[in-house]
Residue frames relative to the residue before (quaternion, step in Angstrom):
aa qw qx qy qz dx dy dz
M 1.0000 0.0000 0.0000 0.0000 0.00 0.00 0.00
D 0.3544 -0.7716 0.4976 0.1770 3.54 -0.84 1.01
S 0.7579 0.3923 -0.2123 0.4760 3.57 0.93 -0.81
K 0.3667 -0.7116 0.5604 0.2121 3.50 -1.29 0.56
K 0.4872 0.6970 -0.4131 0.3259 3.55 1.32 -0.27
P 0.5265 -0.6671 0.4260 0.3104 3.61 -0.81 0.96
R 0.6454 0.5274 -0.3401 0.4355 3.58 0.92 -0.82
K 0.6878 0.4656 -0.2889 0.4761 3.58 0.95 -0.84
Q 0.5775 0.5621 -0.3603 0.4698 3.58 1.17 -0.53
R 0.6626 0.4929 -0.2972 0.4792 3.59 0.92 -0.95
V 0.6597 0.5084 -0.3177 0.4533 3.60 0.87 -0.91
A 0.6369 0.5316 -0.3238 0.4549 3.60 1.00 -0.83
R 0.6456 0.4963 -0.3155 0.4873 3.62 0.98 -0.80
Y 0.6715 0.5191 -0.2962 0.4379 3.59 0.92 -0.93
E 0.7716 0.3546 -0.1705 0.4998 3.56 0.97 -0.88
A 0.3806 0.7565 -0.4655 0.2571 3.60 1.26 0.06
P 0.4620 -0.6618 0.5144 0.2898 3.59 -1.09 0.74
L 0.7062 -0.4894 0.3055 0.4104 3.60 -1.24 0.41
H 0.6679 0.5037 -0.3389 0.4306 3.64 0.84 -0.78
V 0.6442 0.4719 -0.3232 0.5078 3.61 1.17 -0.44
R 0.6297 0.5422 -0.3335 0.4453 3.61 1.01 -0.81
Q 0.5752 0.5823 -0.3749 0.4354 3.59 1.10 -0.62
D 0.6844 0.4701 -0.2795 0.4821 3.59 0.97 -0.83
L 0.6271 0.5569 -0.3326 0.4311 3.58 1.15 -0.58
V 0.6885 0.4138 -0.2824 0.5244 3.63 1.23 -0.26
A 0.2946 0.7532 -0.5178 0.2788 3.58 1.16 0.65
V 0.1641 -0.7802 0.6019 0.0452 3.55 -1.06 0.88
H 0.5422 -0.6278 0.4496 0.3313 3.59 -1.00 0.80
L 0.3850 -0.6856 0.5687 0.2414 3.58 -1.14 0.69
S 0.4849 -0.6365 0.5088 0.3178 3.56 -1.09 0.70
K 0.6428 -0.5375 0.3781 0.3937 3.56 -1.23 0.53
E 0.6508 0.5253 -0.3138 0.4495 3.57 1.00 -0.91
L 0.6755 0.4934 -0.3035 0.4561 3.58 0.96 -0.80
R 0.6277 0.5270 -0.3319 0.4670 3.56 1.08 -0.72
K 0.6578 0.4993 -0.3051 0.4742 3.55 1.06 -0.75
K 0.6546 0.5230 -0.2988 0.4569 3.57 1.00 -0.89
L 0.7344 0.3994 -0.2225 0.5017 3.59 0.98 -0.86
N 0.3176 -0.7835 0.4753 0.2435 3.55 1.34 -0.24
V 0.4552 0.6687 -0.4532 0.3746 3.52 0.82 1.10
K 0.4186 -0.6875 0.5355 0.2555 3.54 -1.21 0.58
R 0.5118 0.6795 -0.3941 0.3479 3.54 1.25 -0.55
R 0.3696 -0.7634 0.4960 0.1859 3.58 -0.90 0.97
A 0.8146 0.1419 -0.0357 0.5612 3.58 1.02 -0.84
L 0.1032 -0.7749 0.6229 0.0294 3.54 -1.27 0.51
P 0.5151 -0.6259 0.4660 0.3546 3.62 -0.95 0.72
V 0.3878 -0.7395 0.5052 0.2178 3.57 -0.82 0.99
R 0.1402 -0.7867 0.5974 0.0683 3.54 -1.17 0.63
K 0.6526 -0.4835 0.4028 0.4220 3.53 -1.30 0.38
G 0.7554 0.3538 -0.2795 0.4755 3.56 -0.90 0.97
D 0.5499 0.6035 -0.4014 0.4150 3.59 1.17 -0.32
R 0.3523 -0.7002 0.5707 0.2449 3.58 -1.22 0.50
V 0.0336 -0.8076 0.5881 -0.0266 3.57 -0.81 1.06
K 0.2372 -0.7275 0.6212 0.1691 3.55 -1.28 0.42
V 0.3868 -0.7065 0.5469 0.2285 3.56 -0.99 0.93
M 0.2193 -0.8212 0.5221 0.0703 3.55 -0.74 1.16
R 0.7902 0.1563 -0.0821 0.5868 3.59 1.21 -0.47
G 0.7145 0.4773 -0.3394 0.3827 3.51 -1.32 0.36
R 0.7990 -0.3231 0.2393 0.4471 3.51 -1.40 -0.20
H 0.7578 0.3833 -0.1953 0.4906 3.61 1.04 -0.76
K 0.2184 0.8252 -0.4978 0.1533 3.60 1.27 0.37
G 0.7858 0.3142 -0.2515 0.4697 3.54 -1.00 0.93
R 0.6197 0.5556 -0.3581 0.4232 3.60 1.15 -0.40
E 0.1875 -0.7850 0.5857 0.0747 3.52 -1.13 0.70
G 0.1683 0.8025 -0.5598 0.1195 3.57 -1.06 0.65
K 0.5668 -0.5932 0.4581 0.3422 3.49 -1.36 0.08
V 0.4880 -0.6612 0.4885 0.2934 3.57 -1.00 0.87
I 0.1680 -0.8012 0.5667 0.0934 3.59 -0.76 1.06
E 0.8083 0.0031 0.0087 0.5887 3.60 1.22 -0.41
V 0.1357 -0.7361 0.6569 0.0910 3.52 -1.15 0.75
D 0.1587 -0.8058 0.5683 0.0493 3.57 -0.42 1.25
L 0.2308 -0.8058 0.5322 0.1187 3.59 -0.32 1.26
S 0.6039 0.5684 -0.3790 0.4105 3.62 1.10 -0.47
S 0.7772 0.2710 -0.1662 0.5430 3.60 0.98 -0.75
L 0.3740 -0.7558 0.4529 0.2893 3.60 1.34 -0.06
K 0.4892 0.6317 -0.4408 0.4092 3.57 1.01 0.89
I 0.2772 -0.7404 0.5941 0.1482 3.53 -1.30 0.50
F 0.1854 -0.7778 0.5929 0.0950 3.56 -0.97 0.86
V 0.1637 -0.8088 0.5637 0.0354 3.58 -0.78 1.09
E 0.5519 -0.6286 0.4506 0.3118 3.54 -1.03 0.83
G 0.8097 0.2689 -0.2073 0.4786 3.59 -0.86 0.95
I 0.6623 0.4331 -0.3058 0.5293 3.59 1.26 -0.22
I 0.0396 0.8401 -0.5287 0.1143 3.53 -0.19 1.40
H 0.3059 -0.7129 0.6082 0.1682 3.50 -1.34 0.43
P 0.3391 -0.7572 0.5123 0.2219 3.65 -0.50 1.07
R 0.3364 -0.7367 0.5530 0.1956 3.58 -1.03 0.77
S 0.5571 -0.6265 0.4202 0.3473 3.57 -1.05 0.63
R 0.6918 0.4532 -0.2854 0.4845 3.62 1.09 -0.55
G 0.6392 -0.4902 0.3272 0.4939 3.55 1.27 0.06
G 0.7001 0.4134 -0.3437 0.4698 3.54 -1.17 0.54
D 0.3446 -0.7200 0.5715 0.1903 3.52 -1.39 0.09
K 0.0609 -0.7514 0.6495 0.0993 3.51 -1.35 0.23
P 0.6119 -0.5601 0.3959 0.3938 3.59 -1.13 0.56
A 0.3993 -0.7116 0.5261 0.2398 3.59 -0.96 0.88
P 0.3704 -0.7107 0.5468 0.2426 3.63 -0.89 0.89
L 0.1236 -0.8047 0.5795 0.0379 3.55 -0.94 0.97
E 0.4673 -0.6558 0.5138 0.2960 3.57 -1.10 0.66
P 0.5266 -0.6484 0.4394 0.3304 3.62 -0.89 0.78
S 0.6339 0.5547 -0.3345 0.4225 3.59 1.06 -0.67
N 0.6745 0.4786 -0.2957 0.4781 3.60 1.21 -0.35
L 0.6642 0.5099 -0.3015 0.4559 3.59 1.21 0.07
L 0.2026 -0.7419 0.6267 0.1259 3.57 -1.31 0.44
L 0.3702 -0.7271 0.5410 0.2042 3.56 -0.83 1.05
V 0.0597 -0.8326 0.5507 -0.0019 3.60 -0.57 1.13
G 0.8114 -0.0430 0.0179 0.5826 3.61 1.20 -0.19
G 0.2298 0.7714 -0.5784 0.1323 3.51 -1.28 0.27
E 0.5976 -0.5488 0.4493 0.3739 3.51 -1.35 -0.14
F 0.0132 -0.8289 0.5578 -0.0399 3.60 -0.40 1.21
G 0.4397 0.7176 -0.4331 0.3227 3.59 1.23 0.43
A 0.5182 0.6514 -0.4212 0.3603 3.61 1.18 -0.38
E 0.5859 -0.6207 0.3900 0.3455 3.59 -0.99 0.83
D 0.6709 0.5021 -0.3127 0.4471 3.60 0.89 -0.88
R 0.6653 0.4977 -0.3064 0.4645 3.57 1.05 -0.72
K 0.6002 0.5476 -0.3391 0.4743 3.57 1.11 -0.72
A 0.6638 0.4974 -0.3017 0.4701 3.56 0.93 -0.91
M 0.6369 0.5282 -0.3310 0.4537 3.57 1.00 -0.77
L 0.6505 0.5083 -0.3106 0.4711 3.59 0.99 -0.79
Q 0.6695 0.4994 -0.3021 0.4594 3.58 0.97 -0.81
R 0.6059 0.5471 -0.3639 0.4485 3.57 1.03 -0.66
G 0.6551 0.5113 -0.3098 0.4619 3.56 1.05 -0.73
N 0.6524 0.5393 -0.3076 0.4345 3.58 1.11 -0.63
N 0.6278 0.5821 -0.3236 0.4029 3.56 1.14 -0.60
R 0.5744 0.5891 -0.3836 0.4194 3.59 1.21 -0.31
G 0.8296 -0.3188 0.2152 0.4048 3.52 -1.32 0.65
């Protein structure tokens, strides 16, 4: 991104193509997970089925499985974290990726292994 202006930053996020949006839903890896996977990489794009922990906000400290990653709104929905509706019923609460910590998941897929190795090759 060339500009520092907030308006242009928001427009860039809004108009970002899918391959850039995927990076915008990256979540920090926990220290234990980084040690277990032996990677230097700090963050990884989150996927459905990963286990995350909420680090900030109303649901701080809660942990659950990712049930949906919405690339259009850049939000993540976690199992068990709900938002009550005024008319009754519940719906999954949208969470910001920056407020989450990746604590577990399936890292056996070939594309994910390659992604982890790319992060290790840096300085």
